[in-house]
C-alpha positions as CSV (number, residue, x, y, z in Angstrom):
1,M,-57.2,11.6,-89.1
2,M,-56.8,8.5,-91.3
3,N,-57.9,5.2,-89.8
4,F,-56.3,1.9,-90.3
5,N,-59.4,-0.3,-90.8
6,I,-58.3,-2.0,-94.0
7,S,-61.1,-3.3,-96.1
8,K,-60.8,-7.0,-96.8
9,K,-62.2,-6.5,-100.2
10,A,-60.0,-3.6,-101.3
11,L,-57.1,-4.4,-98.9
12,K,-55.6,-0.9,-98.7
13,G,-53.3,0.6,-96.2
14,Y,-51.3,3.6,-95.4
15,F,-47.6,3.8,-96.1
16,M,-44.6,6.1,-96.2
17,K,-42.7,5.9,-99.5
18,P,-40.9,2.6,-100.0
19,Q,-37.2,2.8,-100.0
20,H,-35.2,0.6,-102.4
21,F,-31.5,-0.6,-102.3
22,S,-31.2,-0.4,-98.5
23,V,-28.2,-2.3,-97.0
24,N,-28.7,-1.4,-93.3
25,D,-31.9,-3.3,-92.5
26,G,-31.1,-6.9,-93.0
27,E,-29.0,-9.1,-95.2
28,G,-28.2,-8.0,-98.8
29,I,-30.0,-5.4,-100.9
30,R,-33.5,-4.8,-99.5
31,T,-36.7,-2.8,-100.1
32,L,-38.0,-1.1,-97.0
33,I,-41.8,-1.0,-96.7
34,F,-42.8,1.6,-94.1
35,L,-46.3,1.0,-92.7
36,A,-47.7,4.1,-91.0
37,G,-48.9,4.4,-87.4
38,C,-47.1,3.6,-84.1
39,P,-48.3,3.0,-80.6
40,L,-45.2,4.6,-79.1
41,R,-44.3,8.3,-78.9
42,C,-40.5,8.2,-78.7
43,I,-39.0,11.6,-78.1
44,W,-36.3,10.9,-80.7
45,C,-38.6,9.5,-83.4
46,S,-37.0,9.7,-86.9
47,N,-40.3,9.1,-88.6
48,P,-42.7,11.5,-86.9
49,E,-45.1,11.3,-89.9
50,S,-46.0,7.9,-88.6
51,Q,-47.5,9.5,-85.5
52,I,-50.6,10.4,-87.5
53,E,-52.7,12.1,-84.8
54,L,-49.8,14.6,-84.0
55,C,-50.0,16.1,-87.5
56,N,-52.0,19.3,-87.6
57,N,-51.5,20.0,-91.3
58,S,-53.4,17.4,-93.5
59,R,-52.0,18.9,-96.7
60,V,-48.4,18.4,-95.6
61,Y,-49.3,15.1,-94.0
62,S,-50.5,13.8,-97.4
63,E,-47.0,14.4,-98.8
64,F,-45.5,11.8,-96.4
65,I,-48.3,9.2,-96.1
66,K,-50.0,7.6,-99.1
67,E,-52.8,5.1,-99.4
68,Y,-51.7,2.0,-101.4
69,N,-53.5,-1.1,-102.3
70,I,-51.8,-4.4,-101.7
71,N,-51.0,-5.0,-105.4
72,E,-49.1,-1.7,-105.6
73,I,-46.9,-2.6,-102.7
74,V,-46.3,-6.1,-104.1
75,D,-45.3,-4.6,-107.4
76,E,-42.9,-2.2,-105.7
77,V,-41.1,-5.2,-104.1
78,I,-41.2,-7.7,-106.9
79,K,-39.6,-5.5,-109.6
80,Y,-36.3,-5.7,-107.7
81,K,-36.4,-9.4,-107.1
82,T,-33.2,-10.0,-109.2
83,F,-31.2,-7.8,-106.8
84,Y,-32.5,-9.7,-103.8
85,R,-31.6,-13.1,-105.3
86,Y,-28.0,-12.2,-106.1
87,S,-27.3,-10.2,-102.9
88,G,-29.2,-12.5,-100.4
89,G,-31.6,-9.6,-99.8
90,G,-35.3,-9.1,-99.7
91,V,-37.9,-7.0,-98.1
92,T,-37.9,-5.4,-94.6
93,F,-41.2,-4.3,-93.0
94,S,-40.7,-1.1,-90.9
95,G,-42.6,1.9,-89.8
96,G,-44.0,3.4,-87.7
97,E,-44.9,0.0,-86.2
98,P,-45.7,-2.5,-89.0
99,T,-47.8,-4.7,-86.8
100,L,-50.3,-1.9,-86.3
101,Q,-51.8,-2.6,-89.7
102,L,-51.9,-6.3,-89.1
103,E,-54.2,-7.5,-91.8
104,M,-52.1,-5.8,-94.5
105,L,-48.8,-7.1,-92.9
106,K,-50.2,-10.7,-92.8
107,S,-51.3,-10.6,-96.4
108,L,-48.0,-9.1,-97.6
109,S,-46.0,-11.7,-95.7
110,E,-48.0,-14.5,-97.1
111,I,-47.5,-13.3,-100.7
112,F,-43.8,-12.7,-100.3
113,Y,-43.4,-16.1,-98.5
114,D,-45.0,-17.9,-101.4
115,K,-42.7,-16.0,-103.8
116,A,-39.6,-17.0,-101.8
117,I,-38.7,-13.4,-101.1
118,D,-36.7,-13.1,-97.9
119,M,-38.4,-11.0,-95.2
120,A,-37.3,-9.1,-92.1
121,I,-39.2,-6.9,-89.7
122,E,-38.3,-3.9,-87.6
123,T,-40.6,-3.6,-84.6
124,C,-40.9,-1.8,-81.3
125,G,-42.3,-5.1,-79.9
126,Y,-45.5,-3.5,-78.6
127,F,-48.1,-6.0,-80.0
128,D,-50.3,-8.9,-79.2
129,F,-48.0,-11.9,-79.7
130,I,-50.7,-14.4,-80.5
131,K,-52.0,-12.2,-83.3
132,V,-48.6,-11.5,-84.8
133,E,-46.9,-14.9,-84.3
134,A,-47.7,-16.2,-87.7
135,V,-46.0,-13.2,-89.3
136,L,-42.9,-13.5,-87.1
137,D,-42.6,-17.2,-88.1
138,K,-42.0,-16.2,-91.7
139,M,-39.2,-13.7,-90.9
140,S,-35.5,-14.4,-91.4
141,T,-34.6,-11.5,-89.1
142,I,-36.6,-9.8,-86.4
143,F,-35.2,-6.5,-85.2
144,V,-36.7,-5.4,-81.9
145,D,-35.8,-2.2,-79.9
146,I,-35.2,-2.2,-76.2
147,K,-35.2,1.5,-75.6
148,H,-34.8,1.3,-71.9
149,M,-34.9,-1.5,-69.3
150,D,-36.3,0.7,-66.6
151,S,-40.1,0.8,-66.9
152,S,-40.7,4.3,-65.5
153,K,-38.1,5.7,-67.8
154,H,-39.5,3.8,-70.7
155,I,-42.9,5.4,-70.1
156,K,-41.3,8.9,-69.9
157,L,-39.4,8.4,-73.1
158,T,-42.0,6.6,-75.2
159,G,-45.4,7.0,-73.5
160,K,-45.7,3.2,-72.9
161,D,-44.6,0.7,-70.3
162,N,-42.0,-1.8,-71.5
163,K,-43.6,-4.9,-69.9
164,L,-45.4,-6.0,-73.1
165,I,-42.2,-5.5,-75.1
166,L,-40.0,-7.5,-72.8
167,D,-42.7,-10.3,-72.5
168,N,-42.8,-10.5,-76.3
169,I,-39.1,-10.8,-76.5
170,K,-39.2,-13.6,-74.0
171,K,-41.8,-15.4,-76.1
172,M,-39.7,-14.9,-79.3
173,G,-36.7,-16.2,-77.4
174,E,-38.7,-19.3,-76.3
175,K,-39.4,-20.1,-80.0
176,D,-35.8,-19.4,-80.9
177,L,-36.8,-16.8,-83.5
178,P,-34.0,-15.0,-85.3
179,L,-33.9,-12.0,-83.0
180,I,-31.6,-9.0,-83.1
181,I,-32.0,-6.6,-80.3
182,R,-31.4,-2.9,-81.0
183,I,-30.6,-0.1,-78.6
184,P,-31.0,3.4,-79.9
185,L,-28.1,5.0,-78.1
186,I,-28.8,8.5,-76.7
187,E,-26.4,10.3,-74.4
188,S,-27.7,10.8,-70.8
189,I,-30.9,9.0,-71.7
190,N,-30.2,5.3,-72.1
191,S,-26.4,4.9,-72.8
192,D,-25.3,4.5,-69.1
193,K,-23.5,1.3,-68.4
194,E,-26.1,0.2,-65.8
195,N,-28.8,0.2,-68.5
196,I,-26.6,-1.6,-71.0
197,I,-25.7,-4.3,-68.4
198,N,-29.4,-4.7,-67.5
199,T,-30.2,-5.1,-71.2
200,V,-27.5,-7.7,-72.0
201,E,-28.3,-9.7,-68.8
202,F,-31.9,-9.8,-69.9
203,M,-30.9,-10.9,-73.4
204,K,-28.6,-13.7,-72.0
205,S,-31.5,-15.0,-69.8
206,Y,-34.1,-15.2,-72.5
207,I,-32.4,-15.4,-76.0
208,N,-30.2,-18.2,-77.4
209,N,-27.0,-16.8,-79.0
210,P,-28.1,-13.2,-78.4
211,K,-27.3,-10.5,-80.9
212,L,-27.2,-6.8,-80.3
213,E,-26.9,-3.8,-82.5
214,F,-26.2,-0.3,-81.1
215,L,-27.9,2.5,-83.1
216,P,-26.3,5.9,-82.3
217,H,-28.9,8.6,-82.3
218,H,-29.1,10.9,-85.3
219,F,-31.4,13.8,-86.1
220,Y,-32.0,13.5,-89.9
221,A,-35.7,14.2,-89.4
222,E,-35.5,17.9,-88.5
223,K,-37.2,19.1,-91.7
224,K,-40.0,16.6,-91.2
225,Y,-40.8,18.0,-87.8
226,E,-40.8,21.5,-89.3
227,Q,-43.1,20.6,-92.2
228,L,-45.5,18.7,-89.9
229,G,-45.6,21.4,-87.3
230,I,-44.5,19.1,-84.5
231,P,-42.1,20.2,-81.8
232,A,-38.9,18.3,-82.0
233,A,-37.8,17.3,-78.5
234,S,-34.9,15.2,-80.0
235,K,-33.2,18.4,-81.3
236,N,-31.4,18.6,-78.0
237,L,-30.4,14.9,-77.9
238,K,-27.2,13.5,-79.2
239,A,-25.3,10.2,-79.6
240,P,-22.5,9.2,-77.2
241,S,-19.0,9.6,-78.5
242,S,-17.5,6.9,-80.7
243,I,-15.0,6.1,-78.0
244,Y,-17.7,5.5,-75.5
245,I,-19.7,3.4,-77.9
246,R,-16.7,1.2,-78.4
247,E,-16.6,0.7,-74.6
248,L,-20.2,-0.3,-74.6
249,K,-19.6,-2.8,-77.4
250,K,-16.7,-4.4,-75.4
251,L,-18.9,-4.4,-72.3
252,A,-21.7,-6.3,-74.2
253,M,-19.2,-8.7,-75.7
254,S,-17.8,-9.5,-72.2
255,Y,-21.2,-10.9,-71.4
256,G,-21.1,-13.2,-74.4
257,I,-23.3,-11.0,-76.6
258,D,-22.6,-11.0,-80.4
259,V,-22.5,-7.3,-81.3
260,V,-23.5,-6.8,-84.9
261,K,-23.7,-4.0,-87.4
262,Y,-26.0,-3.6,-90.4
């Protein structure tokens, strides 16, 4: 198993392959930087390679996760700077859970901030707020998932309680950080109207001008599960119908939520 103790001298970390020209993870044209590792074990995970200890084939695993030094990552981002400038884009940190490799994330965010490159982050919200706060302050957009409002169901679906996540959202709301809440919509799992109402009521209580994005479930990662030798529970899951999703959008909007789409 790889460990995530990044040497301060070498400053290396573990990443999935960067993705360029993304238009679904923040404003404009963006480069996605996927930091490996995640504290959650969502049954629908689309990046199972980030769940490093689940992989029982190190050869296959090495095809998905690479060790990069910080200069290599910076070079991957900077060479597309012209596209960011003219599209209003930038870099989005994703994963896995990017805050898990915190020293690398902090260093990258400081470098890109100094170079005036716009930054966004996609996070599950399961982190120590005090340690991550300086990173969050540099982000133009913070995407945070609320996978389920019910704590016991959240544990069943992800392996972790949602209290820390909700507490962190409250803290980000208090600071009026640029939050966008995401709900990964899965039929018969978290798409019921009771859960959606509980979510939007929570948002209204703790976030100014709350924004919400629905992410219908997909299963593009089937081949990854096969290659990694990991059983894919999400194979039997599916998104709600487009008609029902429109109903949920109208429901959220009736509570004063700005429903967005990236």
